[in-house]
Backbone as a chain_set.jsonl record, in Angstrom:
{"seq": "MNLHTLKPAKGSTHKAIRIGRGEASGKGGTSTKGNKGGQSRAGYKSKPGFEGGQMPIQRRVPKRGFKNINRVEYVALNIGKIDHYAEKYGITEFTLPNLYINGLISQKDNVKLLGSGEIKGKYTFKVNAASKTAKAAVEAAGGTIEIVK", "coords": {"N": [[20.508, -30.798, 30.481], [17.395, -31.744, 29.621], [14.482, -32.295, 27.551], [12.188, -33.132, 29.064], [12.728, -31.823, 31.45], [12.315, -29.1, 31.21], [11.188, -25.889, 32.108], [8.917, -23.222, 32.315], [10.352, -19.788, 32.857], [10.545, -18.532, 36.355], [7.663, -16.848, 37.365], [6.848, -16.065, 34.958], [4.486, -17.184, 33.764], [1.064, -17.295, 34.177], [-1.739, -17.921, 36.299], [-4.92, -18.609, 34.866], [-7.585, -16.454, 35.34], [-10.693, -17.432, 36.462], [-13.77, -16.14, 35.636], [-17.208, -15.447, 36.748], [-17.846, -17.941, 37.96], [-19.144, -18.328, 40.414], [-19.889, -16.816, 43.663], [-17.934, -17.307, 45.658], [-15.341, -17.607, 44.296], [-14.779, -14.839, 44.13], [-14.929, -13.569, 41.886], [-17.296, -13.683, 40.813], [-21.022, -13.249, 40.275], [-21.301, -10.318, 38.899], [-19.537, -10.645, 37.317], [-16.989, -9.156, 37.19], [-17.705, -6.923, 35.564], [-19.112, -4.897, 36.138], [-22.569, -3.307, 36.915], [-25.095, -3.952, 35.261], [-26.138, -2.464, 31.845], [-24.944, -2.035, 28.588], [-22.247, -2.758, 28.081], [-21.859, -4.782, 30.005], [-23.016, -6.961, 28.914], [-23.325, -9.862, 26.842], [-21.918, -9.768, 23.394], [-21.517, -6.985, 23.174], [-20.691, -3.999, 21.422], [-18.965, -1.323, 20.822], [-19.834, 1.858, 19.034], [-17.764, 3.426, 16.339], [-16.657, 6.489, 17.415], [-18.254, 6.86, 19.25], [-19.029, 8.489, 22.307], [-20.252, 7.748, 24.836], [-22.613, 9.054, 25.082], [-22.225, 11.638, 25.256], [-21.693, 14.648, 23.346], [-20.363, 13.766, 20.309], [-16.912, 14.414, 19.16], [-16.727, 14.754, 16.521], [-19.005, 15.974, 15.856], [-19.041, 18.177, 17.607], [-17.051, 19.836, 16.566], [-16.84, 22.431, 14.413], [-17.603, 22.59, 10.965], [-15.247, 23.411, 8.085], [-14.504, 25.181, 5.255], [-14.141, 23.959, 1.798], [-13.952, 21.411, -0.538], [-12.913, 21.222, -3.537], [-13.838, 19.156, -6.174], [-13.255, 19.051, -8.802], [-10.854, 20.107, -9.01], [-7.558, 20.315, -10.513], [-4.391, 18.99, -9.69], [-1.049, 20.003, -9.867], [2.408, 19.359, -10.387], [5.075, 21.323, -9.639], [7.316, 22.599, -12.087], [10.146, 24.316, -12.489], [11.811, 26.422, -14.744], [14.288, 27.227, -13.927], [15.565, 25.162, -12.882], [15.953, 23.293, -14.707], [18.381, 23.199, -16.343], [20.185, 22.221, -14.293], [18.817, 19.611, -13.88], [19.074, 18.509, -16.188], [21.942, 18.399, -16.677], [22.653, 16.596, -14.278], [20.892, 14.432, -14.731], [21.277, 13.808, -17.517], [19.62, 14.323, -19.609], [17.627, 15.5, -22.228], [15.188, 15.81, -23.26], [12.325, 16.572, -21.808], [9.963, 14.656, -20.902], [7.084, 13.14, -19.471], [7.525, 10.209, -18.735], [10.034, 10.396, -18.705], [10.81, 12.041, -16.638], [9.478, 10.672, -14.55], [10.935, 8.245, -14.55], [13.438, 9.407, -13.57], [12.739, 9.967, -11.065], [11.73, 12.34, -10.344], [9.021, 12.955, -10.399], [5.739, 11.411, -9.485], [3.95, 8.439, -10.554], [1.268, 9.184, -11.393], [1.25, 12.027, -11.563], [0.568, 15.2, -12.507], [2.396, 17.588, -14.535], [3.392, 20.855, -14.536], [5.001, 23.395, -16.231], [6.995, 26.13, -14.902], [7.801, 29.471, -15.111], [9.922, 30.443, -13.51], [13.097, 31.515, -12.981], [16.046, 30.926, -15.153], [16.9, 29.718, -18.408], [19.238, 27.897, -20.064], [20.193, 26.087, -21.97], [18.857, 24.265, -25.015], [16.022, 22.553, -24.949], [13.471, 19.925, -25.25], [10.097, 19.808, -24.318], [7.543, 17.823, -22.963], [4.741, 18.264, -21.294], [1.994, 18.778, -18.723], [0.868, 21.164, -18.737], [1.817, 24.678, -19.04], [3.227, 27.872, -18.123], [2.83, 31.195, -19.467], [5.133, 32.637, -19.102], [7.097, 30.827, -18.966], [6.858, 29.199, -21.434], [7.645, 31.423, -23.155], [10.293, 31.891, -22.402], [11.438, 29.363, -22.808], [11.129, 28.919, -25.674], [12.522, 31.216, -26.34], [15.112, 30.433, -25.771], [15.45, 28.439, -27.841], [14.174, 25.977, -27.49], [11.387, 23.468, -27.34], [7.718, 23.354, -26.578], [5.356, 21.036, -25.888], [2.187, 20.501, -25.023], [0.65, 17.853, -23.442], [-2.115, 15.794, -22.671]], "CA": [[19.13, -30.394, 30.18], [16.542, -32.691, 28.977], [13.094, -31.772, 27.279], [11.158, -33.341, 30.091], [12.925, -31.061, 32.65], [12.196, -27.607, 30.991], [9.911, -25.323, 32.66], [9.099, -21.728, 32.012], [10.852, -19.183, 33.816], [9.769, -18.186, 37.397], [6.914, -15.669, 37.176], [6.5, -15.802, 33.379], [3.36, -17.632, 33.555], [-0.009, -16.722, 35.329], [-2.952, -18.875, 36.317], [-5.953, -17.949, 34.488], [-8.79, -15.85, 36.304], [-11.949, -17.873, 35.959], [-14.684, -15.329, 36.123], [-18.412, -16.075, 36.628], [-17.86, -19.051, 38.583], [-19.648, -18.432, 41.66], [-19.427, -15.797, 44.669], [-16.853, -17.713, 46.461], [-14.402, -17.186, 43.641], [-14.391, -13.517, 44.252], [-15.242, -13.029, 40.461], [-18.712, -14.109, 40.404], [-22.168, -12.226, 40.265], [-21.338, -9.589, 37.794], [-18.198, -11.253, 36.335], [-16.048, -8.035, 36.887], [-18.154, -6.322, 34.395], [-20.004, -3.864, 36.758], [-23.763, -3.409, 37.214], [-26.096, -3.501, 33.885], [-25.698, -1.704, 30.783], [-24.529, -2.833, 27.287], [-20.983, -3.177, 28.369], [-21.854, -5.94, 30.895], [-23.829, -8.081, 28.24], [-22.541, -10.359, 25.599], [-22.072, -9.167, 22.16], [-21.556, -5.623, 23.186], [-19.63, -3.455, 20.372], [-19.238, 0.24, 20.747], [-19.791, 2.366, 17.459], [-16.731, 4.407, 16.223], [-16.908, 7.788, 17.676], [-19.363, 7.005, 20.441], [-18.663, 8.832, 23.551], [-20.968, 7.602, 25.958], [-23.764, 9.966, 24.99], [-21.645, 12.906, 25.228], [-21.745, 15.033, 21.904], [-19.003, 13.261, 19.939], [-16.09, 15.398, 18.667], [-16.945, 15.052, 14.985], [-20.201, 16.879, 15.663], [-18.787, 19.392, 18.311], [-16.143, 20.71, 16.014], [-17.423, 23.038, 13.056], [-16.994, 22.144, 9.648], [-14.837, 24.407, 7.649], [-13.997, 25.172, 3.924], [-14.694, 23.3, 0.549], [-12.903, 20.638, -1.259], [-13.246, 21.165, -4.951], [-13.722, 17.666, -6.466], [-12.725, 19.116, -10.144], [-9.399, 20.731, -8.989], [-6.435, 19.507, -11.037], [-3.299, 19.398, -8.983], [0.171, 19.979, -10.874], [3.686, 19.219, -9.67], [5.598, 22.614, -10.35], [8.903, 22.254, -12.445], [10.668, 25.596, -12.665], [12.915, 26.321, -15.718], [15.456, 27.582, -13.207], [16.379, 23.861, -12.326], [15.974, 22.504, -15.803], [19.743, 23.055, -16.658], [20.545, 21.389, -13.347], [18.421, 18.451, -14.078], [19.741, 18.035, -17.732], [23.102, 17.977, -16.277], [22.479, 15.549, -13.394], [20.29, 13.254, -15.324], [21.69, 13.445, -18.776], [18.289, 14.46, -20.429], [17.385, 16.681, -22.999], [13.772, 15.819, -23.583], [11.538, 16.421, -20.347], [8.635, 13.976, -21.09], [6.559, 12.528, -18.103], [7.983, 8.981, -18.398], [11.605, 10.688, -18.34], [10.738, 12.703, -15.288], [9.245, 9.533, -13.598], [12.191, 7.318, -14.414], [14.507, 9.781, -12.801], [12.333, 10.25, -9.67], [11.36, 13.818, -10.202], [7.76, 12.889, -10.219], [5.22, 10.106, -9.434], [3.557, 7.98, -11.705], [0.106, 9.716, -11.713], [1.482, 13.32, -11.424], [0.449, 16.191, -13.796], [3.529, 18.528, -14.58], [3.221, 22.235, -14.942], [6.219, 24.215, -16.402], [6.761, 27.4, -14.549], [8.945, 30.441, -15.638], [10.856, 31.064, -12.285], [14.61, 31.39, -13.204], [16.689, 31.059, -16.562], [17.231, 28.551, -18.804], [20.387, 28.059, -21.261], [20.062, 25.192, -23.069], [17.854, 23.871, -25.839], [15.338, 21.307, -24.461], [12.174, 19.71, -25.657], [9.172, 19.65, -23.118], [6.021, 17.386, -23.11], [4.191, 18.392, -20.182], [0.423, 18.731, -19.06], [0.743, 22.586, -18.637], [2.994, 25.649, -18.927], [2.886, 29.053, -17.728], [3.299, 31.97, -20.325], [6.611, 33.041, -19.11], [7.861, 29.447, -19.111], [6.767, 29.2, -22.938], [8.416, 32.451, -23.849], [11.63, 31.621, -21.825], [11.776, 28.058, -23.615], [11.129, 29.326, -27.038], [13.769, 32.158, -26.704], [16.148, 29.629, -25.593], [15.49, 27.566, -28.759], [13.405, 24.789, -27.254], [9.925, 23.551, -27.735], [6.737, 22.959, -25.499], [4.091, 20.587, -26.397], [1.271, 20.132, -23.984], [-0.154, 16.584, -23.631], [-3.142, 15.57, -21.689]], "C": [[18.502, -31.44, 29.209], [15.271, -31.939, 28.616], [12.158, -32.052, 28.382], [11.428, -32.574, 31.416], [12.695, -29.452, 32.42], [10.993, -27.25, 31.49], [9.915, -23.831, 32.35], [9.66, -20.943, 33.188], [10.035, -18.71, 34.884], [8.946, -16.871, 37.168], [6.565, -15.288, 35.948], [5.041, -16.171, 33.152], [2.274, -17.48, 34.755], [-1.07, -17.834, 35.179], [-4.011, -18.079, 35.808], [-7.199, -17.495, 35.441], [-10.099, -16.504, 35.621], [-12.981, -16.921, 36.515], [-16.003, -15.955, 35.799], [-18.628, -17.476, 36.991], [-18.302, -19.231, 40.236], [-19.191, -17.108, 42.52], [-18.394, -15.963, 45.409], [-15.531, -17.588, 45.791], [-13.809, -15.772, 43.804], [-14.665, -12.785, 42.986], [-16.511, -13.455, 40.034], [-19.75, -13.061, 40.237], [-21.866, -11.534, 38.9], [-20.004, -9.755, 36.871], [-17.151, -10.123, 36.215], [-16.468, -6.96, 35.974], [-19.09, -4.999, 34.91], [-21.466, -4.113, 36.669], [-24.607, -3.105, 35.787], [-25.37, -2.798, 32.844], [-25.135, -2.594, 29.605], [-23.031, -3.309, 27.537], [-20.926, -4.625, 29.1], [-22.492, -7.144, 30.066], [-23.11, -8.723, 27.064], [-22.871, -9.839, 24.226], [-21.97, -7.628, 21.965], [-20.361, -5.157, 22.246], [-19.975, -2.075, 20.498], [-18.962, 0.643, 19.358], [-18.439, 3.284, 17.54], [-17.172, 5.858, 16.421], [-17.831, 7.917, 18.666], [-18.728, 7.395, 21.575], [-19.456, 8.821, 24.815], [-22.293, 8.494, 26.191], [-23.388, 11.254, 24.868], [-21.612, 13.401, 23.783], [-20.177, 14.537, 21.39], [-18.254, 14.416, 19.055], [-16.453, 15.818, 17.195], [-18.191, 15.752, 14.747], [-19.983, 18.05, 16.549], [-17.934, 20.41, 17.546], [-16.889, 21.28, 14.58], [-16.957, 22.422, 11.967], [-16.525, 23.505, 8.861], [-14.391, 24.013, 6.097], [-14.742, 24.343, 2.93], [-13.597, 22.56, -0.206], [-13.501, 20.57, -2.698], [-12.997, 19.799, -5.778], [-13.36, 17.726, -7.978], [-11.385, 19.826, -10.185], [-8.485, 19.817, -9.548], [-5.073, 19.937, -10.324], [-2.05, 19.043, -10.017], [1.349, 20.027, -9.943], [4.401, 20.447, -10.261], [7.077, 22.143, -10.761], [9.274, 23.604, -13.133], [11.749, 25.438, -13.695], [14.112, 26.694, -15.335], [16.256, 26.303, -13.02], [16.485, 23.0, -13.577], [17.423, 22.146, -16.152], [20.322, 21.882, -15.704], [20.162, 19.971, -13.594], [18.899, 17.756, -15.408], [21.098, 17.536, -17.378], [23.385, 16.595, -15.307], [22.202, 14.302, -14.119], [20.637, 12.711, -16.775], [20.539, 13.516, -19.55], [18.223, 15.59, -21.083], [15.863, 16.913, -23.404], [13.06, 15.474, -22.42], [10.26, 15.749, -20.793], [8.34, 13.665, -19.441], [7.262, 11.185, -17.816], [9.407, 9.338, -18.073], [11.724, 11.224, -16.945], [10.442, 11.56, -14.127], [10.241, 8.613, -13.395], [13.356, 8.085, -13.42], [14.078, 10.294, -11.429], [11.904, 11.635, -9.411], [9.906, 13.969, -10.043], [7.256, 11.525, -9.853], [4.592, 9.636, -10.627], [2.374, 8.744, -12.434], [0.266, 11.417, -11.715], [1.234, 14.095, -12.576], [1.66, 17.159, -13.391], [3.139, 19.779, -15.098], [4.654, 22.899, -14.994], [6.079, 25.478, -15.919], [7.851, 28.207, -14.965], [9.815, 31.003, -14.704], [12.17, 30.674, -12.81], [14.87, 31.508, -14.735], [16.847, 29.843, -17.075], [18.273, 28.788, -20.072], [20.436, 27.203, -22.207], [18.832, 24.939, -23.817], [17.055, 22.616, -25.484], [13.882, 21.163, -25.139], [11.44, 19.249, -24.313], [8.025, 18.904, -23.636], [5.558, 17.264, -21.612], [2.673, 18.753, -20.076], [0.218, 20.325, -18.999], [1.988, 23.441, -18.454], [2.483, 27.078, -18.923], [3.453, 29.871, -19.258], [4.802, 32.387, -20.33], [7.436, 31.99, -19.285], [8.057, 29.193, -20.737], [7.768, 30.112, -23.503], [9.967, 32.157, -23.576], [12.312, 30.512, -22.825], [12.088, 28.24, -25.075], [12.126, 30.379, -27.346], [14.757, 31.384, -26.645], [16.454, 28.587, -26.971], [14.764, 26.253, -28.657], [12.042, 24.897, -27.725], [9.03, 23.051, -26.666], [5.8, 22.255, -26.29], [3.333, 19.955, -25.178], [0.362, 18.936, -24.222], [-1.088, 16.603, -22.373], [-3.099, 14.106, -20.934]], "O": [[19.054, -31.875, 28.198], [14.96, -30.978, 29.32], [11.317, -31.19, 28.637], [10.625, -32.597, 32.348], [12.873, -28.647, 33.335], [9.96, -27.918, 31.439], [10.996, -23.283, 32.138], [9.497, -21.328, 34.346], [8.868, -18.432, 34.609], [9.547, -15.863, 36.797], [5.986, -14.214, 35.788], [4.389, -15.482, 32.368], [2.528, -17.527, 35.958], [-1.238, -18.512, 34.165], [-4.117, -16.92, 36.208], [-7.681, -18.299, 36.239], [-10.498, -16.201, 34.497], [-13.116, -16.842, 37.736], [-16.132, -16.777, 34.891], [-19.482, -18.157, 36.422], [-17.874, -20.063, 41.036], [-18.251, -16.416, 42.129], [-17.824, -14.981, 45.884], [-14.55, -17.464, 46.524], [-12.612, -15.526, 43.656], [-14.65, -11.554, 42.951], [-16.739, -13.568, 38.83], [-19.329, -11.919, 40.047], [-22.152, -12.116, 37.854], [-19.636, -9.055, 35.928], [-16.447, -10.105, 35.205], [-15.643, -6.12, 35.616], [-19.668, -4.244, 34.128], [-21.72, -5.261, 36.305], [-24.667, -1.953, 35.356], [-24.165, -2.556, 32.918], [-24.92, -3.795, 29.766], [-22.745, -4.408, 27.063], [-20.08, -5.473, 28.815], [-22.466, -8.267, 30.57], [-22.335, -8.055, 26.381], [-24.023, -9.504, 23.949], [-22.244, -7.058, 20.909], [-19.273, -5.733, 22.232], [-21.121, -1.664, 20.313], [-18.163, 0.084, 18.607], [-18.071, 3.797, 18.597], [-17.983, 6.373, 15.652], [-18.235, 9.038, 18.976], [-17.802, 6.673, 21.946], [-19.372, 9.681, 25.692], [-22.883, 8.604, 27.266], [-24.185, 12.052, 24.375], [-21.495, 12.511, 22.941], [-19.111, 14.844, 21.924], [-18.888, 15.21, 18.36], [-16.467, 16.976, 16.779], [-18.492, 16.123, 13.613], [-20.718, 19.011, 16.321], [-18.016, 21.617, 17.771], [-17.434, 20.504, 13.796], [-15.935, 21.736, 12.01], [-17.202, 24.531, 8.92], [-14.025, 22.892, 5.745], [-15.906, 24.027, 3.175], [-12.498, 23.059, -0.449], [-14.501, 19.896, -2.942], [-11.828, 19.465, -5.973], [-13.148, 16.65, -8.537], [-10.849, 20.11, -11.256], [-8.506, 18.636, -9.202], [-4.692, 21.107, -10.374], [-2.032, 18.08, -10.785], [1.313, 20.637, -8.874], [4.292, 20.57, -11.481], [7.846, 21.504, -10.042], [8.766, 23.945, -14.201], [12.539, 24.497, -13.622], [15.056, 26.605, -16.12], [17.486, 26.339, -13.0], [17.13, 21.958, -13.471], [17.737, 20.96, -16.262], [20.814, 20.841, -16.14], [21.045, 19.115, -13.545], [19.048, 16.541, -15.532], [21.44, 16.399, -17.702], [24.205, 15.724, -15.597], [22.96, 13.334, -14.181], [20.402, 11.573, -17.183], [20.448, 12.562, -20.323], [18.694, 16.632, -20.629], [15.413, 17.991, -23.794], [13.072, 14.327, -21.975], [9.388, 16.565, -21.09], [9.087, 13.87, -18.484], [7.608, 11.002, -16.648], [10.0, 8.664, -17.231], [12.635, 10.885, -16.189], [11.018, 11.529, -13.039], [10.484, 8.163, -12.275], [14.053, 7.442, -12.635], [14.845, 10.936, -10.713], [11.738, 12.02, -8.253], [9.485, 15.03, -9.58], [8.019, 10.559, -9.848], [4.644, 10.301, -11.661], [2.344, 8.953, -13.646], [-0.779, 12.041, -11.899], [1.67, 13.689, -13.654], [1.906, 17.478, -12.228], [2.518, 19.776, -16.161], [5.379, 22.955, -14.0], [5.126, 26.121, -16.357], [8.909, 27.62, -15.194], [10.462, 32.005, -15.01], [12.348, 29.488, -13.085], [14.078, 32.078, -15.486], [16.938, 28.873, -16.324], [18.139, 29.69, -20.899], [20.738, 27.575, -23.341], [17.77, 25.345, -23.346], [17.591, 21.558, -25.814], [13.235, 22.142, -25.51], [11.945, 18.543, -23.44], [7.511, 19.276, -24.69], [5.915, 16.36, -20.858], [2.053, 19.012, -21.107], [-0.927, 20.642, -19.322], [2.996, 23.059, -17.86], [1.507, 27.444, -19.577], [4.27, 29.354, -20.02], [5.52, 32.459, -21.328], [8.546, 32.205, -19.772], [9.163, 29.021, -21.25], [8.657, 29.692, -24.244], [10.78, 32.198, -24.499], [13.361, 30.654, -23.453], [13.105, 27.804, -25.614], [12.573, 30.476, -28.488], [15.534, 31.552, -27.585], [17.545, 28.032, -27.106], [14.729, 25.485, -29.618], [11.523, 25.862, -28.286], [9.539, 22.316, -25.819], [5.402, 22.767, -27.336], [3.8, 19.056, -24.478], [-0.548, 18.966, -25.051], [-0.897, 17.237, -21.335], [-3.94, 13.828, -20.079]]}, "num_chains": 1, "name": "protein.A"}
């Protein structure tokens, strides 16, 4: 095998179709673009969502609901799982950086401590929010809660 004898595999290459080169070519006249209209002309670009004059779906479907721009979303941290996390990750101080390092929250998450379950150990919490039941349970176990913003 030599470089000058190399050829593409049979059937892998195709001859370019030359459109708009006269009627005899079979692809002349309208150049396979149909008759008239924007799509047959140079520079045609359809707008996003345009459905050929039919009412577009974003206008056919009714709008529903309301998105509150002032809503603050929290990641829930139940006190019932605290003993498990403390044992698994070896932490006694539950701060936002500690929770992030251990993969329990994302970088920008807000954390709210919820009172579902029981807590046995004495832990320190620095979270964005906490429920009344969570505060009572943590303080009953001898721990502390500090609300950070």
